[in-house]
N, CA, C and O atoms as CSV, one atom per row, in Angstrom:
chain,resi,resn,atom,element,x,y,z
A,1,UNK,N,N,0.824,-1.195,0.000
A,1,UNK,CA,C,0.000,0.000,0.000
A,1,UNK,C,C,0.869,1.261,0.000
A,1,UNK,O,O,0.577,2.217,-0.719
A,2,UNK,N,N,1.922,1.263,0.795
A,2,UNK,CA,C,2.831,2.399,0.879
A,2,UNK,C,C,3.519,2.640,-0.477
A,2,UNK,O,O,3.695,3.784,-0.897
A,3,UNK,N,N,3.901,1.557,-1.145
A,3,UNK,CA,C,4.539,1.688,-2.463
A,3,UNK,C,C,3.580,2.325,-3.474
A,3,UNK,O,O,3.990,3.153,-4.286
A,4,UNK,N,N,2.333,1.943,-3.421
A,4,UNK,CA,C,1.339,2.500,-4.352
A,4,UNK,C,C,1.151,3.992,-4.079
A,4,UNK,O,O,1.048,4.793,-5.008
A,5,UNK,N,N,1.107,4.354,-2.803
A,5,UNK,CA,C,0.944,5.754,-2.415
A,5,UNK,C,C,2.142,6.584,-2.905
A,5,UNK,O,O,1.961,7.678,-3.438
A,6,UNK,N,N,3.349,6.067,-2.727
A,6,UNK,CA,C,4.546,6.770,-3.206
A,6,UNK,C,C,4.525,6.906,-4.728
A,6,UNK,O,O,4.883,7.956,-5.260
A,7,UNK,N,N,4.116,5.871,-5.416
A,7,UNK,CA,C,4.030,5.906,-6.875
A,7,UNK,C,C,3.028,6.966,-7.328
A,7,UNK,O,O,3.289,7.700,-8.281
A,8,UNK,N,N,1.903,7.048,-6.661
A,8,UNK,CA,C,0.898,8.044,-7.007
A,8,UNK,C,C,1.398,9.465,-6.762
A,8,UNK,O,O,1.024,10.385,-7.490
A,9,UNK,N,N,2.228,9.652,-5.759
A,9,UNK,CA,C,2.807,10.965,-5.478
A,9,UNK,C,C,3.846,11.355,-6.531
A,9,UNK,O,O,3.990,12.537,-6.844
A,10,UNK,N,N,4.555,10.398,-7.070
A,10,UNK,CA,C,5.608,10.671,-8.045
A,10,UNK,C,C,5.079,10.928,-9.454
A,10,UNK,O,O,5.706,11.664,-10.216
A,11,UNK,N,N,3.959,10.348,-9.810
A,11,UNK,CA,C,3.414,10.492,-11.163
A,11,UNK,C,C,3.147,11.962,-11.513
A,11,UNK,O,O,3.547,12.378,-12.600
A,12,UNK,N,N,2.500,12.777,-10.670
A,12,UNK,CA,C,2.278,14.189,-11.042
A,12,UNK,C,C,3.601,14.945,-11.245
A,12,UNK,O,O,3.681,15.816,-12.111
A,13,UNK,N,N,4.622,14.625,-10.471
A,13,UNK,CA,C,5.924,15.274,-10.635
A,13,UNK,C,C,6.520,14.949,-11.994
A,13,UNK,O,O,7.071,15.830,-12.655
A,14,UNK,N,N,6.418,13.697,-12.419
A,14,UNK,CA,C,6.937,13.283,-13.719
A,14,UNK,C,C,6.175,13.973,-14.851
A,14,UNK,O,O,6.777,14.402,-15.835
A,15,UNK,N,N,4.870,14.079,-14.712
A,15,UNK,CA,C,4.072,14.728,-15.751
A,15,UNK,C,C,4.423,16.205,-15.858
A,15,UNK,O,O,4.523,16.731,-16.966
A,16,UNK,N,N,4.610,16.879,-14.737
A,16,UNK,CA,C,4.979,18.298,-14.753
A,16,UNK,C,C,6.352,18.487,-15.370
A,16,UNK,O,O,6.572,19.449,-16.106
A,17,UNK,N,N,7.264,17.597,-15.086
A,17,UNK,CA,C,8.614,17.698,-15.653
A,17,UNK,C,C,8.576,17.520,-17.158
A,17,UNK,O,O,9.363,18.154,-17.860
A,18,UNK,N,N,7.697,16.685,-17.679
A,18,UNK,CA,C,7.598,16.469,-19.120
A,18,UNK,C,C,7.021,17.688,-19.833
A,18,UNK,O,O,7.315,17.895,-21.011
A,19,UNK,N,N,6.215,18.496,-19.161
A,19,UNK,CA,C,5.593,19.659,-19.768
A,19,UNK,C,C,6.549,20.854,-19.852
A,19,UNK,O,O,6.335,21.735,-20.684
A,20,UNK,N,N,7.581,20.913,-19.031
A,20,UNK,CA,C,8.519,22.040,-19.055
A,20,UNK,C,C,9.298,22.057,-20.349
A,20,UNK,O,O,9.690,21.011,-20.866
A,21,UNK,N,N,9.519,23.245,-20.867
A,21,UNK,CA,C,10.329,23.414,-22.059
A,21,UNK,C,C,11.759,23.747,-21.645
A,21,UNK,O,O,11.985,24.617,-20.805
A,22,UNK,N,N,12.696,23.064,-22.227
A,22,UNK,CA,C,14.099,23.297,-21.945
A,22,UNK,C,C,14.686,24.115,-23.085
A,22,UNK,O,O,14.485,23.790,-24.256
A,23,UNK,N,N,15.414,25.179,-22.743
A,23,UNK,CA,C,16.061,25.992,-23.765
A,23,UNK,C,C,17.214,25.192,-24.350
A,23,UNK,O,O,18.173,24.888,-23.640
A,24,UNK,N,N,17.140,24.844,-25.631
A,24,UNK,CA,C,18.166,23.994,-26.229
A,24,UNK,C,C,19.440,24.743,-26.600
A,24,UNK,O,O,20.363,24.155,-27.164
A,25,UNK,N,N,19.497,26.026,-26.289
A,25,UNK,CA,C,20.660,26.823,-26.670
A,25,UNK,C,C,21.917,26.302,-25.995
A,25,UNK,O,O,21.955,26.078,-24.785
A,26,UNK,N,N,22.919,26.120,-26.793
A,26,UNK,CA,C,24.222,25.708,-26.287
A,26,UNK,C,C,25.176,26.845,-26.594
A,26,UNK,O,O,25.284,27.272,-27.744
A,27,UNK,N,N,25.862,27.337,-25.588
A,27,UNK,CA,C,26.757,28.471,-25.761
A,27,UNK,C,C,28.181,27.982,-25.917
A,27,UNK,O,O,28.663,27.164,-25.134
A,28,UNK,N,N,28.851,28.494,-26.939
A,28,UNK,CA,C,30.234,28.097,-27.183
A,28,UNK,C,C,30.960,29.250,-27.842
A,28,UNK,O,O,30.417,29.904,-28.732
A,29,UNK,N,N,32.177,29.501,-27.415
A,29,UNK,CA,C,33.023,30.511,-28.038
A,29,UNK,C,C,34.449,29.968,-28.084
A,29,UNK,O,O,34.906,29.338,-27.131
A,30,UNK,N,N,35.142,30.209,-29.175
A,30,UNK,CA,C,36.563,29.910,-29.297
A,30,UNK,C,C,37.274,31.241,-29.117
A,30,UNK,O,O,37.310,32.055,-30.040
A,31,UNK,N,N,37.834,31.468,-27.945
A,31,UNK,CA,C,38.337,32.774,-27.533
A,31,UNK,C,C,39.365,33.373,-28.502
A,31,UNK,O,O,39.285,34.572,-28.770
A,32,UNK,N,N,40.320,32.614,-29.038
A,32,UNK,CA,C,41.279,33.250,-29.954
A,32,UNK,C,C,40.631,33.904,-31.185
A,32,UNK,O,O,41.224,34.804,-31.779
A,33,UNK,N,N,39.447,33.477,-31.569
A,33,UNK,CA,C,38.772,34.059,-32.734
A,33,UNK,C,C,37.922,35.283,-32.398
A,33,UNK,O,O,37.432,35.956,-33.304
A,34,UNK,N,N,37.742,35.578,-31.125
A,34,UNK,CA,C,36.902,36.710,-30.738
A,34,UNK,C,C,37.631,38.027,-30.984
A,34,UNK,O,O,38.854,38.106,-30.870
A,35,UNK,N,N,36.870,39.044,-31.318
A,35,UNK,CA,C,37.431,40.372,-31.553
A,35,UNK,C,C,37.412,41.191,-30.272
A,35,UNK,O,O,36.585,40.977,-29.385
A,36,UNK,N,N,38.327,42.117,-30.201
A,36,UNK,CA,C,38.368,43.038,-29.069
A,36,UNK,C,C,37.147,43.941,-29.127
A,36,UNK,O,O,36.713,44.338,-30.208
A,37,UNK,N,N,36.599,44.263,-27.975
A,37,UNK,CA,C,35.447,45.154,-27.893
A,37,UNK,C,C,35.684,46.162,-26.786
A,37,UNK,O,O,36.405,45.885,-25.827
A,38,UNK,N,N,35.082,47.320,-26.917
A,38,UNK,CA,C,35.236,48.363,-25.899
A,38,UNK,C,C,34.091,48.271,-24.892
A,38,UNK,O,O,32.918,48.231,-25.263
A,39,UNK,N,N,34.455,48.240,-23.632
A,39,UNK,CA,C,33.478,48.349,-22.547
A,39,UNK,C,C,34.035,49.374,-21.569
A,39,UNK,O,O,35.082,49.968,-21.828
A,40,UNK,N,N,33.357,49.588,-20.461
A,40,UNK,CA,C,33.744,50.667,-19.549
A,40,UNK,C,C,35.126,50.514,-18.917
A,40,UNK,O,O,35.687,51.510,-18.460
A,41,UNK,N,N,35.693,49.323,-18.870
A,41,UNK,CA,C,37.001,49.163,-18.242
A,41,UNK,C,C,38.163,49.233,-19.234
A,41,UNK,O,O,39.319,49.299,-18.817
A,42,UNK,N,N,37.876,49.220,-20.541
A,42,UNK,CA,C,38.954,49.207,-21.524
A,42,UNK,C,C,39.630,50.571,-21.638
A,42,UNK,O,O,39.025,51.618,-21.405
A,43,UNK,N,N,40.909,50.514,-22.005
A,43,UNK,CA,C,41.719,51.705,-22.263
A,43,UNK,C,C,42.600,51.392,-23.463
A,43,UNK,O,O,42.462,50.337,-24.083
A,44,UNK,N,N,43.501,52.303,-23.789
A,44,UNK,CA,C,44.434,52.062,-24.892
A,44,UNK,C,C,45.377,50.908,-24.581
A,44,UNK,O,O,45.940,50.306,-25.495
A,45,UNK,N,N,45.555,50.591,-23.289
A,45,UNK,CA,C,46.472,49.513,-22.896
A,45,UNK,C,C,45.762,48.339,-22.222
A,45,UNK,O,O,46.409,47.389,-21.782
A,46,UNK,N,N,44.452,48.406,-22.141
A,46,UNK,CA,C,43.640,47.340,-21.532
A,46,UNK,C,C,42.615,46.900,-22.566
A,46,UNK,O,O,41.675,47.636,-22.865
A,47,UNK,N,N,42.793,45.716,-23.106
A,47,UNK,CA,C,41.977,45.206,-24.203
A,47,UNK,C,C,41.042,44.115,-23.673
A,47,UNK,O,O,41.432,43.309,-22.827
A,48,UNK,N,N,39.818,44.098,-24.173
A,48,UNK,CA,C,38.814,43.166,-23.662
A,48,UNK,C,C,38.173,42.392,-24.807
A,48,UNK,O,O,37.765,42.970,-25.814
A,49,UNK,N,N,38.090,41.079,-24.635
A,49,UNK,CA,C,37.360,40.207,-25.548
A,49,UNK,C,C,36.148,39.676,-24.789
A,49,UNK,O,O,36.294,38.961,-23.797
A,50,UNK,N,N,34.969,40.023,-25.251
A,50,UNK,CA,C,33.741,39.532,-24.623
A,50,UNK,C,C,33.509,38.090,-25.052
A,50,UNK,O,O,33.444,37.786,-26.243
A,51,UNK,N,N,33.388,37.213,-24.074
A,51,UNK,CA,C,33.043,35.817,-24.364
A,51,UNK,C,C,31.527,35.669,-24.293
A,51,UNK,O,O,30.909,35.109,-25.198
A,52,UNK,N,N,30.934,36.170,-23.217
A,52,UNK,CA,C,29.488,36.231,-23.042
A,52,UNK,C,C,29.154,37.524,-22.330
A,52,UNK,O,O,30.012,38.091,-21.655
A,53,UNK,N,N,27.948,37.997,-22.462
A,53,UNK,CA,C,27.505,39.176,-21.731
A,53,UNK,C,C,27.900,40.470,-22.408
A,53,UNK,O,O,27.971,40.538,-23.635
A,54,UNK,N,N,28.158,41.498,-21.615
A,54,UNK,CA,C,28.469,42.834,-22.126
A,54,UNK,C,C,29.567,42.789,-23.187
A,54,UNK,O,O,30.628,42.203,-22.971
A,55,UNK,N,N,29.304,43.404,-24.319
A,55,UNK,CA,C,30.269,43.438,-25.401
A,55,UNK,C,C,30.123,42.308,-26.401
A,55,UNK,O,O,30.700,42.368,-27.486
A,56,UNK,N,N,29.365,41.281,-26.059
A,56,UNK,CA,C,29.134,40.142,-26.954
A,56,UNK,C,C,28.001,40.496,-27.903
A,56,UNK,O,O,26.933,40.912,-27.452
A,57,UNK,N,N,28.206,40.342,-29.210
A,57,UNK,CA,C,27.152,40.696,-30.164
A,57,UNK,C,C,25.973,39.735,-30.119
A,57,UNK,O,O,24.943,40.010,-30.734
A,58,UNK,N,N,26.091,38.628,-29.415
A,58,UNK,CA,C,24.975,37.698,-29.236
A,58,UNK,C,C,24.485,37.723,-27.794
A,58,UNK,O,O,24.092,36.690,-27.251
A,59,UNK,N,N,24.507,38.884,-27.181
A,59,UNK,CA,C,24.137,39.058,-25.780
A,59,UNK,C,C,22.615,38.991,-25.630
A,59,UNK,O,O,21.959,40.013,-25.426
A,60,UNK,N,N,22.065,37.790,-25.732
A,60,UNK,CA,C,20.617,37.636,-25.682
A,60,UNK,C,C,20.145,36.605,-24.674
A,60,UNK,O,O,18.966,36.582,-24.323
A,61,UNK,N,N,21.025,35.769,-24.212
A,61,UNK,CA,C,20.591,34.642,-23.409
A,61,UNK,C,C,20.861,34.828,-21.918
A,61,UNK,O,O,20.027,34.484,-21.081
A,62,UNK,N,N,22.005,35.363,-21.600
A,62,UNK,CA,C,22.418,35.442,-20.208
A,62,UNK,C,C,21.521,36.383,-19.405
A,62,UNK,O,O,21.307,37.533,-19.788
A,63,UNK,N,N,21.019,35.894,-18.326
A,63,UNK,CA,C,20.172,36.716,-17.462
A,63,UNK,C,C,20.938,37.237,-16.265
A,63,UNK,O,O,20.760,38.390,-15.871
A,64,UNK,N,N,21.786,36.410,-15.682
A,64,UNK,CA,C,22.493,36.820,-14.472
A,64,UNK,C,C,23.942,37.198,-14.732
A,64,UNK,O,O,24.601,37.763,-13.859
A,65,UNK,N,N,24.450,36.892,-15.933
A,65,UNK,CA,C,25.840,37.218,-16.242
A,65,UNK,C,C,25.894,38.608,-16.869
A,65,UNK,O,O,25.317,38.835,-17.933
A,66,UNK,N,N,26.580,39.529,-16.217
A,66,UNK,CA,C,26.755,40.874,-16.765
A,66,UNK,C,C,27.853,40.854,-17.818
A,66,UNK,O,O,27.699,41.421,-18.899
A,67,UNK,N,N,28.957,40.199,-17.496
A,67,UNK,CA,C,30.075,40.091,-18.429
A,67,UNK,C,C,30.877,38.848,-18.101
A,67,UNK,O,O,30.969,38.433,-16.946
A,68,UNK,N,N,31.445,38.274,-19.120
A,68,UNK,CA,C,32.358,37.149,-18.972
A,68,UNK,C,C,33.315,37.289,-20.137
A,68,UNK,O,O,32.932,37.080,-21.288
A,69,UNK,N,N,34.561,37.642,-19.846
A,69,UNK,CA,C,35.491,37.882,-20.928
A,69,UNK,C,C,36.926,37.837,-20.464
A,69,UNK,O,O,37.229,37.546,-19.307
A,70,UNK,N,N,37.804,38.137,-21.413
A,70,UNK,CA,C,39.237,38.115,-21.136
A,70,UNK,C,C,39.814,39.502,-21.363
A,70,UNK,O,O,39.661,40.079,-22.439
A,71,UNK,N,N,40.479,40.032,-20.342
A,71,UNK,CA,C,41.189,41.310,-20.462
A,71,UNK,C,C,42.672,41.000,-20.638
A,71,UNK,O,O,43.237,40.168,-19.929
A,72,UNK,N,N,43.287,41.686,-21.595
A,72,UNK,CA,C,44.721,41.580,-21.796
A,72,UNK,C,C,45.305,42.974,-21.621
A,72,UNK,O,O,44.919,43.918,-22.311
A,73,UNK,N,N,46.229,43.083,-20.697
A,73,UNK,CA,C,46.868,44.366,-20.427
A,73,UNK,C,C,48.264,44.365,-21.022
A,73,UNK,O,O,49.057,43.452,-20.788
A,74,UNK,N,N,48.551,45.403,-21.794
A,74,UNK,CA,C,49.887,45.558,-22.348
A,74,UNK,C,C,50.878,45.754,-21.200
A,74,UNK,O,O,50.484,46.018,-20.064
A,75,UNK,N,N,52.158,45.622,-21.509
A,75,UNK,CA,C,53.164,45.893,-20.485
A,75,UNK,C,C,52.996,47.327,-19.996
A,75,UNK,O,O,52.825,48.250,-20.792
A,76,UNK,N,N,53.045,47.497,-18.706
A,76,UNK,CA,C,52.841,48.786,-18.037
A,76,UNK,C,C,51.445,49.361,-18.287
A,76,UNK,O,O,51.241,50.565,-18.139
A,77,UNK,N,N,50.488,48.517,-18.663
A,77,UNK,CA,C,49.132,48.968,-18.964
A,77,UNK,C,C,48.229,48.969,-17.750
A,77,UNK,O,O,48.553,48.382,-16.718
A,78,UNK,N,N,47.093,49.633,-17.881
A,78,UNK,CA,C,46.112,49.683,-16.799
A,78,UNK,C,C,44.699,49.739,-17.369
A,78,UNK,O,O,44.473,50.301,-18.440
A,79,UNK,N,N,43.756,49.152,-16.642
A,79,UNK,CA,C,42.345,49.222,-17.015
A,79,UNK,C,C,41.695,50.398,-16.289
A,79,UNK,O,O,42.187,50.866,-15.263
A,80,UNK,N,N,40.593,50.855,-16.841
A,80,UNK,CA,C,39.825,51.936,-16.249
A,80,UNK,C,C,39.267,51.507,-14.886
A,80,UNK,O,O,38.888,50.350,-14.708
A,81,UNK,N,N,39.219,52.418,-13.944
A,81,UNK,CA,C,38.600,52.142,-12.643
A,81,UNK,C,C,37.089,52.063,-12.832
A,81,UNK,O,O,36.483,52.925,-13.467
A,82,UNK,N,N,36.492,51.012,-12.268
A,82,UNK,CA,C,35.049,50.810,-12.377
A,82,UNK,C,C,34.461,50.469,-11.013
A,82,UNK,O,O,35.177,50.087,-10.087
A,83,UNK,N,N,33.157,50.614,-10.912
A,83,UNK,CA,C,32.414,50.231,-9.719
A,83,UNK,C,C,30.992,49.903,-10.161
A,83,UNK,O,O,30.392,50.656,-10.927
A,84,UNK,N,N,30.457,48.798,-9.689
A,84,UNK,CA,C,29.112,48.365,-10.069
A,84,UNK,C,C,28.285,48.144,-8.804
A,84,UNK,O,O,28.596,47.271,-7.994
A,85,UNK,N,N,27.234,48.939,-8.646
A,85,UNK,CA,C,26.406,48.839,-7.440
A,85,UNK,C,C,25.608,47.545,-7.369
A,85,UNK,O,O,25.381,47.029,-6.275
A,86,UNK,N,N,25.177,47.010,-8.506
A,86,UNK,CA,C,24.315,45.835,-8.518
A,86,UNK,C,C,24.991,44.634,-9.170
A,86,UNK,O,O,24.328,43.780,-9.761
A,87,UNK,N,N,26.326,44.578,-9.056
A,87,UNK,CA,C,27.060,43.452,-9.637
A,87,UNK,C,C,28.220,43.072,-8.737
A,87,UNK,O,O,28.813,43.913,-8.061
A,88,UNK,N,N,28.526,41.794,-8.746
A,88,UNK,CA,C,29.741,41.323,-8.107
A,88,UNK,C,C,30.611,40.717,-9.192
A,88,UNK,O,O,30.107,40.217,-10.197
A,89,UNK,N,N,31.931,40.763,-8.984
A,89,UNK,CA,C,32.842,40.294,-10.012
A,89,UNK,C,C,33.861,39.308,-9.453
A,89,UNK,O,O,34.161,39.289,-8.260
A,90,UNK,N,N,34.374,38.495,-10.361
A,90,UNK,CA,C,35.453,37.565,-10.064
A,90,UNK,C,C,36.542,37.804,-11.101
A,90,UNK,O,O,36.252,37.953,-12.288
A,91,UNK,N,N,37.791,37.841,-10.656
A,91,UNK,CA,C,38.933,37.940,-11.556
A,91,UNK,C,C,39.777,36.685,-11.367
A,91,UNK,O,O,40.010,36.237,-10.245
A,92,UNK,N,N,40.228,36.129,-12.487
A,92,UNK,CA,C,41.142,35.000,-12.447
A,92,UNK,C,C,42.297,35.306,-13.389
A,92,UNK,O,O,42.092,35.500,-14.587
A,93,UNK,N,N,43.514,35.351,-12.847
A,93,UNK,CA,C,44.687,35.683,-13.646
A,93,UNK,C,C,45.154,34.429,-14.383
A,93,UNK,O,O,45.503,33.422,-13.767
A,94,UNK,N,N,45.153,34.512,-15.709
A,94,UNK,CA,C,45.585,33.388,-16.538
A,94,UNK,C,C,47.098,33.405,-16.720
A,94,UNK,O,O,47.761,32.368,-16.666
A,95,UNK,N,N,47.632,34.615,-16.938
A,95,UNK,CA,C,49.045,34.732,-17.281
A,95,UNK,C,C,49.560,36.101,-16.835
A,95,UNK,O,O,48.859,37.106,-16.956
A,96,UNK,N,N,50.771,36.128,-16.327
A,96,UNK,CA,C,51.426,37.384,-15.998
A,96,UNK,C,C,51.290,37.777,-14.534
A,96,UNK,O,O,50.817,37.008,-13.696
A,97,UNK,N,N,51.722,39.000,-14.260
A,97,UNK,CA,C,51.665,39.573,-12.911
A,97,UNK,C,C,51.076,40.965,-13.001
A,97,UNK,O,O,51.271,41.674,-13.988
A,98,UNK,N,N,50.363,41.344,-11.975
A,98,UNK,CA,C,49.769,42.671,-11.967
A,98,UNK,C,C,49.462,43.121,-10.558
A,98,UNK,O,O,49.847,42.487,-9.575
A,99,UNK,N,N,48.753,44.243,-10.489
A,99,UNK,CA,C,48.348,44.817,-9.212
A,99,UNK,C,C,46.861,45.122,-9.296
A,99,UNK,O,O,46.406,45.776,-10.234
A,100,UNK,N,N,46.111,44.650,-8.317
A,100,UNK,CA,C,44.692,44.957,-8.215
A,100,UNK,C,C,44.534,46.153,-7.292
A,100,UNK,O,O,45.005,46.134,-6.155
A,101,UNK,N,N,43.876,47.188,-7.779
A,101,UNK,CA,C,43.521,48.347,-6.954
A,101,UNK,C,C,42.081,48.117,-6.515
A,101,UNK,O,O,41.174,48.071,-7.346
A,102,UNK,N,N,41.874,47.973,-5.224
A,102,UNK,CA,C,40.559,47.630,-4.676
A,102,UNK,C,C,40.275,48.579,-3.528
A,102,UNK,O,O,40.936,48.531,-2.490
A,103,UNK,N,N,39.277,49.453,-3.721
A,103,UNK,CA,C,38.994,50.531,-2.771
A,103,UNK,C,C,40.270,51.365,-2.641
A,103,UNK,O,O,40.755,51.899,-3.638
A,104,UNK,N,N,40.811,51.482,-1.454
A,104,UNK,CA,C,42.025,52.289,-1.272
A,104,UNK,C,C,43.258,51.429,-1.016
A,104,UNK,O,O,44.260,51.912,-0.491
A,105,UNK,N,N,43.180,50.151,-1.390
A,105,UNK,CA,C,44.311,49.242,-1.178
A,105,UNK,C,C,44.775,48.649,-2.496
A,105,UNK,O,O,44.056,48.682,-3.495
A,106,UNK,N,N,45.990,48.106,-2.487
A,106,UNK,CA,C,46.514,47.414,-3.663
A,106,UNK,C,C,46.940,46.009,-3.249
A,106,UNK,O,O,47.401,45.776,-2.132
A,107,UNK,N,N,46.768,45.089,-4.185
A,107,UNK,CA,C,47.096,43.691,-3.939
A,107,UNK,C,C,47.858,43.141,-5.135
A,107,UNK,O,O,47.420,43.316,-6.272
A,108,UNK,N,N,48.991,42.481,-4.905
A,108,UNK,CA,C,49.700,41.864,-6.032
A,108,UNK,C,C,48.896,40.668,-6.554
A,108,UNK,O,O,48.276,39.933,-5.786
A,109,UNK,N,N,48.923,40.495,-7.862
A,109,UNK,CA,C,48.222,39.383,-8.499
A,109,UNK,C,C,49.200,38.681,-9.429
A,109,UNK,O,O,50.057,39.325,-10.035
A,110,UNK,N,N,49.075,37.363,-9.541
A,110,UNK,CA,C,49.934,36.590,-10.445
A,110,UNK,C,C,49.117,35.449,-11.035
A,110,UNK,O,O,47.977,35.221,-10.630
A,111,UNK,N,N,49.696,34.737,-11.984
A,111,UNK,CA,C,49.005,33.632,-12.647
A,111,UNK,C,C,48.401,32.684,-11.618
A,111,UNK,O,O,49.045,32.324,-10.633
A,112,UNK,N,N,47.173,32.293,-11.858
A,112,UNK,CA,C,46.383,31.381,-11.032
A,112,UNK,C,C,45.809,32.021,-9.780
A,112,UNK,O,O,45.238,31.318,-8.946
A,113,UNK,N,N,45.942,33.332,-9.621
A,113,UNK,CA,C,45.270,34.027,-8.519
A,113,UNK,C,C,43.817,34.262,-8.899
A,113,UNK,O,O,43.494,34.529,-10.057
A,114,UNK,N,N,42.953,34.157,-7.905
A,114,UNK,CA,C,41.516,34.343,-8.044
A,114,UNK,C,C,41.099,35.365,-7.001
A,114,UNK,O,O,41.578,35.322,-5.868
A,115,UNK,N,N,40.214,36.283,-7.365
A,115,UNK,CA,C,39.739,37.248,-6.377
A,115,UNK,C,C,38.269,37.566,-6.600
A,115,UNK,O,O,37.786,37.570,-7.732
A,116,UNK,N,N,37.573,37.829,-5.517
A,116,UNK,CA,C,36.175,38.233,-5.532
A,116,UNK,C,C,36.120,39.736,-5.283
A,116,UNK,O,O,36.790,40.241,-4.382
A,117,UNK,N,N,35.325,40.451,-6.076
A,117,UNK,CA,C,35.180,41.900,-5.943
A,117,UNK,C,C,33.724,42.208,-5.601
A,117,UNK,O,O,32.818,41.920,-6.383
A,118,UNK,N,N,33.514,42.788,-4.439
A,118,UNK,CA,C,32.159,43.045,-3.936
A,118,UNK,C,C,31.489,44.190,-4.688
A,118,UNK,O,O,32.173,45.042,-5.256
A,119,UNK,N,N,30.162,44.218,-4.696
A,119,UNK,CA,C,29.425,45.310,-5.343
A,119,UNK,C,C,29.761,46.656,-4.707
A,119,UNK,O,O,29.997,46.753,-3.503
A,120,UNK,N,N,29.776,47.691,-5.544
A,120,UNK,CA,C,29.943,49.055,-5.049
A,120,UNK,C,C,31.354,49.467,-4.694
A,120,UNK,O,O,31.555,50.589,-4.230
A,121,UNK,N,N,32.341,48.608,-4.890
A,121,UNK,CA,C,33.723,48.944,-4.537
A,121,UNK,C,C,34.486,49.301,-5.811
A,121,UNK,O,O,34.510,48.523,-6.764
A,122,UNK,N,N,35.111,50.482,-5.823
A,122,UNK,CA,C,35.913,50.882,-6.982
A,122,UNK,C,C,37.124,49.972,-7.099
A,122,UNK,O,O,37.780,49.648,-6.109
A,123,UNK,N,N,37.410,49.564,-8.348
A,123,UNK,CA,C,38.550,48.673,-8.561
A,123,UNK,C,C,39.087,48.799,-9.980
A,123,UNK,O,O,38.386,49.220,-10.901
A,124,UNK,N,N,40.339,48.426,-10.124
A,124,UNK,CA,C,40.982,48.366,-11.441
A,124,UNK,C,C,42.164,47.418,-11.325
A,124,UNK,O,O,42.567,47.029,-10.228
A,125,UNK,N,N,42.706,47.057,-12.468
A,125,UNK,CA,C,43.868,46.183,-12.475
A,125,UNK,C,C,44.939,46.833,-13.348
A,125,UNK,O,O,44.645,47.491,-14.346
A,126,UNK,N,N,46.185,46.628,-12.938
A,126,UNK,CA,C,47.319,47.258,-13.603
A,126,UNK,C,C,48.403,46.222,-13.854
A,126,UNK,O,O,48.611,45.321,-13.042
A,127,UNK,N,N,49.081,46.350,-14.961
A,127,UNK,CA,C,50.202,45.478,-15.290
A,127,UNK,C,C,51.482,46.282,-15.101
A,127,UNK,O,O,51.821,47.121,-15.936
A,128,UNK,N,N,52.184,46.030,-14.018
A,128,UNK,CA,C,53.417,46.757,-13.721
A,128,UNK,C,C,54.644,45.993,-14.206
A,128,UNK,O,O,55.772,46.352,-13.868
A,129,UNK,N,N,54.429,44.938,-14.999
A,129,UNK,CA,C,55.546,44.107,-15.448
A,129,UNK,C,C,55.859,44.369,-16.917
A,129,UNK,O,O,55.215,45.191,-17.568
A,130,UNK,N,N,56.845,43.665,-17.419
A,130,UNK,CA,C,57.223,43.769,-18.823
A,130,UNK,C,C,56.689,42.600,-19.643
A,130,UNK,O,O,57.143,42.366,-20.763
A,131,UNK,N,N,55.734,41.871,-19.094
A,131,UNK,CA,C,55.084,40.754,-19.771
A,131,UNK,C,C,53.583,41.047,-19.841
A,131,UNK,O,O,53.063,41.745,-18.970
A,132,UNK,N,N,52.876,40.536,-20.847
A,132,UNK,CA,C,51.418,40.735,-20.906
A,132,UNK,C,C,50.734,40.123,-19.685
A,132,UNK,O,O,51.209,39.145,-19.108
A,133,UNK,N,N,49.638,40.709,-19.320
A,133,UNK,CA,C,48.809,40.218,-18.211
A,133,UNK,C,C,47.451,39.857,-18.801
A,133,UNK,O,O,46.804,40.688,-19.439
A,134,UNK,N,N,47.017,38.606,-18.586
A,134,UNK,CA,C,45.715,38.131,-19.072
A,134,UNK,C,C,44.855,37.737,-17.884
A,134,UNK,O,O,45.274,36.969,-17.018
A,135,UNK,N,N,43.640,38.279,-17.861
A,135,UNK,CA,C,42.732,38.067,-16.734
A,135,UNK,C,C,41.349,37.718,-17.266
A,135,UNK,O,O,40.839,38.398,-18.156
A,136,UNK,N,N,40.735,36.665,-16.729
A,136,UNK,CA,C,39.339,36.369,-17.012
A,136,UNK,C,C,38.505,37.190,-16.035
A,136,UNK,O,O,38.716,37.151,-14.823
A,137,UNK,N,N,37.558,37.930,-16.591
A,137,UNK,CA,C,36.700,38.796,-15.777
A,137,UNK,C,C,35.277,38.280,-15.887
A,137,UNK,O,O,34.738,38.131,-16.984
A,138,UNK,N,N,34.676,38.010,-14.733
A,138,UNK,CA,C,33.301,37.512,-14.674
A,138,UNK,C,C,32.475,38.470,-13.820
A,138,UNK,O,O,32.820,38.718,-12.664
A,139,UNK,N,N,31.414,39.000,-14.361
A,139,UNK,CA,C,30.532,39.891,-13.610
A,139,UNK,C,C,29.138,39.294,-13.549
A,139,UNK,O,O,28.621,38.796,-14.549
A,140,UNK,N,N,28.534,39.345,-12.374
A,140,UNK,CA,C,27.222,38.754,-12.169
A,140,UNK,C,C,26.255,39.776,-11.590
A,140,UNK,O,O,26.572,40.463,-10.619
A,141,UNK,N,N,25.071,39.869,-12.194
A,141,UNK,CA,C,24.049,40.808,-11.759
A,141,UNK,C,C,23.433,40.352,-10.448
A,141,UNK,O,O,23.230,39.159,-10.219
A,142,UNK,N,N,23.140,41.316,-9.598
A,142,UNK,CA,C,22.458,41.029,-8.337
A,142,UNK,C,C,21.024,41.538,-8.482
A,142,UNK,O,O,20.817,42.734,-8.687
A,143,UNK,N,N,20.036,40.655,-8.381
A,143,UNK,CA,C,18.644,41.092,-8.550
A,143,UNK,C,C,18.220,42.041,-7.441
A,143,UNK,O,O,18.723,41.958,-6.321
A,144,UNK,N,N,17.288,42.949,-7.754
A,144,UNK,CA,C,16.799,43.898,-6.729
A,144,UNK,C,C,16.128,43.199,-5.577
A,144,UNK,O,O,15.668,43.853,-4.642
């Protein structure tokens, strides 16, 4: 009797799951083929390739991703200082060494460093070395 009751409880769940539509969109980008795009953090020495989100010409699917891309800083280059009240960001250094300016402090960054940047805090990244600095930048929208 208990098995029958459990089976009856599971059947409506299965039927509801079959009625849901799944978005078949599959997102894929080959980063070396992407073009540089200008966004608020780019400068003459800070170049950005949009993978998804802001700056991507197919920016139609992402709801919570503000930006997901790769910044490349020339030697002695710097990105524009930015601050986002309704977004949090993650930086992951792929290659090189740099300095993160976060609020009124600075932090050294190197390959394989990961950092979380809270909403509303002014920040920028600088390449104080003689080698290129590559950083994956991920920004996520915070709902009201």
